[in-house]
C-alpha positions in Angstrom: 10.0 -1.0 30.3 9.6 3.0 29.4 12.4 2.5 27.1 11.2 -0.7 25.1 7.1 1.6 24.3 10.1 4.2 23.1 11.8 1.9 21.1 8.1 0.5 19.4 7.1 3.5 18.5 10.0 4.6 17.0 9.8 1.5 14.8 6.8 2.0 14.1 6.7 5.5 12.8 9.8 4.7 11.0 7.4 2.0 9.2 4.6 4.5 8.9 7.0 6.8 7.2 9.0 4.7 5.1 6.0 3.0 3.8 4.7 6.2 2.5 8.0 7.3 0.6 7.0 5.8 -2.6 4.5 8.1 -3.3 7.2 10.4 -4.6 9.2 8.0 -6.6 8.7 10.3 -9.3 10.5 12.8 -7.9 13.7 11.1 -7.4 15.0 7.6 -7.4 16.1 7.0 -3.8 11.8 7.2 -3.1 11.5 5.0 -5.4 14.0 2.6 -3.9 11.6 2.1 -1.2 8.7 1.3 -3.2 11.2 -2.1 -3.6 10.6 -3.0 -0.3 6.7 -3.2 0.4 7.4 -6.7 1.5 8.9 -5.9 4.6 7.2 -3.1 5.6 4.1 -5.0 5.6 6.1 -8.3 7.6 7.6 -5.2 10.6 4.0 -3.5 10.4 2.6 -6.6 10.9 5.5 -7.4 14.1 5.5 -3.9 15.1 1.4 -3.8 15.5 0.7 -6.7 18.0 3.2 -5.4 19.9 1.5 -2.1 19.9 -1.9 -4.2 20.3 -0.1 -5.8 23.9 0.9 -2.3 25.0 -2.5 -1.1 24.5 -1.9 1.8 22.2 -4.7 1.6 19.6 -4.1 4.9 17.7 -0.9 3.6 17.2 -2.3 0.6 15.5 -4.7 2.0 13.5 -2.0 4.5 12.1 0.6 1.3 11.2 -2.5 -0.2 10.3 -3.3 1.8 7.4 0.7 1.8 6.7 0.4 -2.3 6.3 -2.7 -1.9 4.3 -1.0 0.9 2.1 2.0 -1.4 1.2 0.1 -4.6 1.1 -2.2 -3.3 -1.8 0.1 -3.2 -4.8 1.3 -6.9 -3.5 -2.0 -8.4 -4.2 -1.5 -7.8 -8.3 1.3 -10.6 -7.6 0.2 -14.1 -8.5 0.3 -16.8 -5.8 3.4 -19.3 -5.3 2.2 -22.7 -7.4 2.8 -25.1 -5.1 1.5 -23.5 -2.2 -2.1 -23.9 -2.5 -1.5 -28.5 -3.2 0.7 -28.1 0.0 -2.3 -26.2 1.9 -4.3 -28.9 0.2 -2.3 -31.7 1.2 -1.9 -30.5 5.0 -5.3 -29.8 6.0 -6.5 -33.6 4.3 -4.9 -35.6 6.7 
């Protein structure tokens, strides 16, 4: 169980670090490349957030929530998927 905590914290630290790499996008193309994976950082962050909450690590959860918010903010500008709202309405209607 101890190794699991270590691996989850290592993965969370990696996601936190990677999510802030796009801040240095003007310095080098490698950092700009990291900006293309924001959705993946958000998804990985949510999975790790659940695991860290189960492991009762509130400071790690707070740091990871901040990095999720930072990575998800630019994604909010994208328009919604066209058929998704109609599919949700049809699924809840009946």
